[in-house]
Every structure is written in C-alpha cells, then in structure tokens.
C-alpha positions as CSV (number, residue, x, y, z in Angstrom):
1,X,137.3,170.8,172.3
2,X,135.5,167.3,172.8
3,X,132.2,166.5,173.8
4,X,130.0,163.8,172.5
5,X,128.0,162.4,169.6
6,X,126.6,159.8,168.4
7,X,127.2,156.8,165.7
8,X,124.8,154.6,164.9
9,X,122.3,155.8,167.7
10,X,125.1,154.7,170.6
11,X,126.2,157.6,172.7
12,X,130.2,157.6,172.0
13,X,133.0,159.5,174.8
14,X,135.0,161.6,172.9
15,X,137.8,160.3,175.3
16,X,141.0,162.8,175.4
17,X,144.6,161.7,173.5
18,X,147.7,161.8,174.8
19,X,150.5,161.1,171.9
20,X,153.7,160.0,172.9
21,X,156.7,159.7,170.8
22,X,159.4,157.8,170.0
23,X,163.4,157.8,171.4
24,X,164.9,160.3,169.8
25,X,162.3,162.0,168.0
26,X,160.3,164.7,169.7
27,X,156.2,165.6,169.7
28,X,156.0,167.3,165.9
29,X,156.2,163.5,164.9
30,X,152.4,163.5,165.6
31,X,151.5,166.7,163.8
32,X,150.2,164.4,161.0
33,X,147.9,162.9,163.2
34,X,147.0,165.7,165.8
35,X,145.4,167.6,162.5
36,X,143.1,164.6,161.4
37,X,141.6,162.4,164.5
38,X,143.0,165.2,167.3
39,X,140.3,167.7,165.4
40,X,137.5,167.4,167.6
41,X,138.3,166.4,171.1
42,X,140.8,167.1,173.7
43,X,145.0,165.8,173.0
44,X,148.3,166.6,173.8
45,X,151.6,165.2,173.6
46,X,154.6,164.3,175.4
47,X,158.4,163.4,174.4
48,X,159.3,160.6,177.0
49,X,162.8,161.8,176.4
50,X,161.9,165.1,177.7
51,X,161.1,163.9,181.2
52,X,163.6,164.1,183.8
53,X,165.7,161.6,182.9
54,X,166.4,159.9,186.4
55,X,165.4,156.0,185.1
56,X,167.2,153.4,187.3
57,X,167.0,149.7,186.4
58,X,164.8,147.9,189.2
59,X,162.5,151.1,190.2
60,X,159.1,150.3,190.0
61,X,157.8,152.8,188.0
62,X,160.0,154.4,185.8
63,X,159.7,158.4,185.5
64,X,158.6,158.3,182.0
65,X,155.5,156.2,183.4
66,X,155.1,158.7,185.9
67,X,155.5,161.5,183.6
68,X,153.0,160.5,181.9
69,X,150.3,159.8,184.4
70,X,150.9,163.3,185.6
71,X,149.9,164.9,182.3
72,X,146.9,163.0,181.9
73,X,146.0,164.2,185.2
74,X,145.0,167.1,183.7
75,X,141.8,166.5,182.0
76,X,140.3,164.2,185.0
77,X,139.2,161.5,182.8
78,X,140.0,158.5,181.0
79,X,142.2,159.2,178.3
80,X,143.3,157.5,175.0
81,X,147.6,157.2,174.8
82,X,148.6,156.5,171.4
83,X,152.6,155.5,172.0
84,X,154.6,155.2,168.9
85,X,157.9,153.3,169.6
86,X,159.5,153.6,173.4
87,X,156.3,156.0,173.5
88,X,154.4,153.3,173.3
89,X,156.5,151.3,175.7
90,X,155.7,153.4,178.3
91,X,152.3,154.1,177.6
92,X,152.1,150.2,178.4
93,X,153.9,150.8,181.4
94,X,151.6,153.3,182.1
95,X,148.2,151.6,181.3
96,X,149.2,149.1,184.2
97,X,150.6,151.1,187.0
98,X,147.8,153.9,186.4
99,X,144.5,151.9,184.9
100,X,142.3,154.0,185.7
101,X,143.7,157.3,184.1
102,X,143.8,155.5,180.3
103,X,140.6,154.7,178.0
104,X,142.7,152.1,175.1
105,X,146.0,152.0,173.6
106,X,147.1,153.0,170.2
107,X,150.4,150.8,169.6
108,X,152.9,152.1,166.7
109,X,155.9,150.1,165.8
110,X,155.8,148.8,169.8
111,X,157.5,146.0,171.8
112,X,156.4,145.1,174.9
113,X,160.8,144.2,175.6
114,X,163.1,145.7,173.1
115,X,165.5,143.0,173.3
116,X,165.7,139.6,172.6
117,X,166.2,136.8,175.2
118,X,166.8,133.1,174.7
119,X,163.4,132.4,174.9
120,X,162.3,135.7,172.9
121,X,163.5,136.1,169.7
122,X,161.4,139.2,169.0
123,X,163.2,142.2,170.1
124,X,167.3,143.6,169.1
125,X,170.4,142.2,170.0
126,X,171.5,143.6,173.5
127,X,174.9,144.2,172.5
128,X,173.3,146.4,169.8
129,X,171.9,148.6,172.4
130,X,175.2,148.5,174.6
131,X,176.5,149.8,171.4
132,X,174.9,152.5,170.9
133,X,175.2,153.4,174.6
134,X,178.0,153.8,174.5
135,X,178.6,155.0,171.3
136,X,176.4,158.2,172.6
137,X,178.9,159.3,175.1
138,X,181.7,158.9,171.9
139,X,180.1,160.2,168.8
140,X,176.2,161.1,169.4
141,X,176.0,162.2,165.6
142,X,177.2,159.0,164.3
143,X,174.4,157.1,166.7
144,X,171.8,159.1,165.8
145,X,172.4,159.1,162.2
146,X,172.1,155.8,162.1
147,X,169.4,155.0,164.1
148,X,167.4,157.4,162.0
149,X,168.0,156.6,158.7
150,X,166.9,152.6,159.8
151,X,164.1,154.4,161.6
152,X,162.9,156.2,158.1
153,X,163.5,153.3,156.0
154,X,162.0,152.2,153.1
155,X,161.8,155.9,153.0
156,X,164.8,157.3,151.0
157,X,167.2,159.1,153.9
158,X,168.8,162.5,151.7
159,X,171.7,164.0,153.3
160,X,169.6,167.4,154.1
161,X,167.0,165.2,155.8
162,X,169.5,162.8,158.1
163,X,171.2,166.3,158.9
164,X,167.7,168.1,159.7
165,X,166.1,165.2,161.7
166,X,169.7,164.1,163.4
167,X,170.2,168.0,164.8
168,X,166.8,167.9,166.7
169,X,167.6,165.0,167.9
170,X,170.9,165.7,169.6
171,X,168.8,168.7,171.1
172,X,167.2,166.0,173.8
173,X,171.5,166.2,175.3
174,X,173.4,162.9,175.4
175,X,172.3,162.0,179.0
176,X,168.3,161.8,177.8
177,X,169.4,159.7,175.3
178,X,171.5,157.4,177.4
179,X,168.7,157.0,180.2
180,X,166.1,156.7,177.3
181,X,168.1,153.4,176.0
182,X,168.7,152.0,179.5
183,X,165.0,152.1,179.8
184,X,164.6,150.1,177.1
185,X,166.7,148.1,178.2
186,X,165.6,147.1,181.3
187,X,161.7,147.6,180.6
188,X,159.8,144.1,180.4
189,X,156.2,144.0,180.2
190,X,155.6,140.7,178.8
191,X,154.3,138.9,182.1
192,X,151.9,141.6,182.9
193,X,149.9,141.7,179.3
194,X,147.4,139.5,179.9
195,X,146.4,141.7,183.3
196,X,145.9,145.3,181.1
197,X,142.2,145.6,181.1
198,X,141.9,148.4,177.9
199,X,141.4,147.9,174.3
200,X,144.1,147.7,171.8
201,X,145.1,149.0,168.2
202,X,148.5,147.8,167.6
203,X,149.8,148.7,163.9
204,X,153.3,147.7,162.7
205,X,155.2,148.1,160.0
206,X,156.6,144.8,158.7
207,X,159.7,146.3,157.0
208,X,160.1,147.7,160.2
209,X,164.0,148.0,161.2
210,X,164.3,149.2,164.4
211,X,161.3,146.7,166.1
212,X,160.7,143.3,164.3
213,X,156.9,143.5,163.0
214,X,156.8,140.3,165.6
215,X,157.0,142.1,168.7
216,X,153.1,143.2,167.3
217,X,152.5,140.1,166.6
218,X,153.5,138.7,170.3
219,X,151.3,141.7,172.0
220,X,148.7,140.7,170.0
221,X,149.0,137.1,170.8
222,X,149.0,138.1,174.7
223,X,146.9,141.2,175.0
224,X,143.1,140.3,176.7
225,X,141.3,142.5,173.8
226,X,143.6,143.9,170.6
227,X,143.7,144.2,167.1
228,X,146.7,143.7,164.9
229,X,147.0,145.6,161.8
230,X,150.3,144.8,159.6
231,X,151.1,146.9,157.2
232,X,153.3,145.3,154.7
233,X,155.2,147.9,152.9
234,X,155.9,150.1,156.1
235,X,159.0,151.0,158.3
236,X,159.3,152.2,162.2
237,X,158.3,155.8,160.5
238,X,154.5,154.8,160.6
239,X,153.3,158.7,161.2
240,X,154.9,159.5,157.8
241,X,154.7,156.7,155.9
242,X,150.9,155.9,155.7
243,X,149.2,158.9,158.1
244,X,145.9,158.4,155.9
245,X,145.9,154.7,156.8
246,X,147.0,155.6,160.6
247,X,144.4,158.1,161.0
248,X,141.3,155.7,159.6
249,X,142.2,152.7,161.7
250,X,142.7,154.6,165.0
251,X,139.0,156.8,164.8
252,X,137.7,153.6,164.2
253,X,139.0,152.2,167.2
254,X,138.4,155.4,169.4
255,X,134.8,155.6,168.5
256,X,134.8,151.9,169.7
257,X,135.7,153.1,173.5
C-alpha cells in the first residue's frame, strides 16, 4: 500500500490517512471513505471515545490528542488527518500540538469551539451540553437517541436504525461519553487557528443540527490555508449522506499535499 505517483508531471506523495470519528460514533462510520480514498495508501482509524477517558479541563494536551499522536507514530512520516465532528476537534488539537506529524487536515462538520459565547455565535448553547452530560447519568439511551436522530437529519431515522445506532453508542460507556462531552465543552482553539501551518479542506452541511455550518465558515476565515465546501442539502452525517462527493473533494485535496 502507499507509494508515490505522478500527477501532471509533479511527484505526488501518498501520505498515510488517519480517520477520526465523532462523539457517539465508532470507526465504522468511515468505511465508505476508507474503501475509496484509502484504497491506494496506508490508512487507519481511531475513535477518540475509545481513548482512556481522563480528560481534564485546563490540561495542555488532551488524552485524545495524545492518542492520535501515538497512532501517527507507527508510520514515521506525516499523515493526513480526516476528522469528523469531535474527531475534527481532536485533529485540530493534534495538528497544533504535534505539527511535524501532520501533512494536512480534512475537517468534516468541525468547529474550533463547540459551545457558543457572547462574542461567538457559531456553537451550541452551553446549557445544552450540560443537559446532555447530566442526562447521560440518568438516561443515556434517551440522550443518545435524541443526539443520533439530530445527527442523521435530514435523513429519515427509522426506529430500527435509531435503536441500532443507540445500542452501538452505549457500548462506549457513560463515563467515556461524558468525558467526550466535557472535552467539547472546554476545547477552544480559536486563538491558535492562524498558527496552524497545514493545508485544510473544510466540508460542512448547511442543514447540520449538531455543529452550525457557520462554524465551518469561521474556520475558513481564520485558518491561513483552507478551502471550504458547503453542502446545502447535507446535515451532520456527511459521510453517509454524500459519500461520493466527499470522496471526490478529499481525493483532489490529497493529490495536492
């Protein structure tokens, strides 16, 4: 797997790819992309929620970024990080803390800060996240069912599909899921975006009910080297809703690294 090829006479390096899945979703979410863009280059996947759930607010490097960094070490060369949602947040942190290990970033439905503030309206209200954290201790199934139905929108989420996805998410355990939400509540990389040296492809659905599409625009406006693709009919689950379009944009991006 891997190797080098030619594109219009220019040597193209097949950087390895590491897929990073989002909160309450496992690595299987990236199977459609891995089967296409990962076919001719080394790739791996990581679910941040599967990392040791010991994130603490205020720590300089989260357990998620450390786990991503450790996984990148196996290749011994810079890789492209493809992160979705919370996985995209971890990708940004990893690229900032371990820039030598990254060649580029593809950020799907990602944000530099998940929660909104008075001067930042591109996130969700902090009270929503607090309610989800509290709900995970009381009725995790209800929290996950509601989250997954909103993540799938505008796809019609049937009862069977919701039950299947919810059951899969529950396997991570309430503690791990709670730590993931606490990470999202505290992570804030807005002030560091301009120092991120890697090229970035940003893709965001304009019907996203989890991360407002304006968060993608904010990233684009504050990163030094980025391209933004907005999908008017897509929601949060871009990989499931538009796999062919994602594959095409990502393949073009990888050729230019």
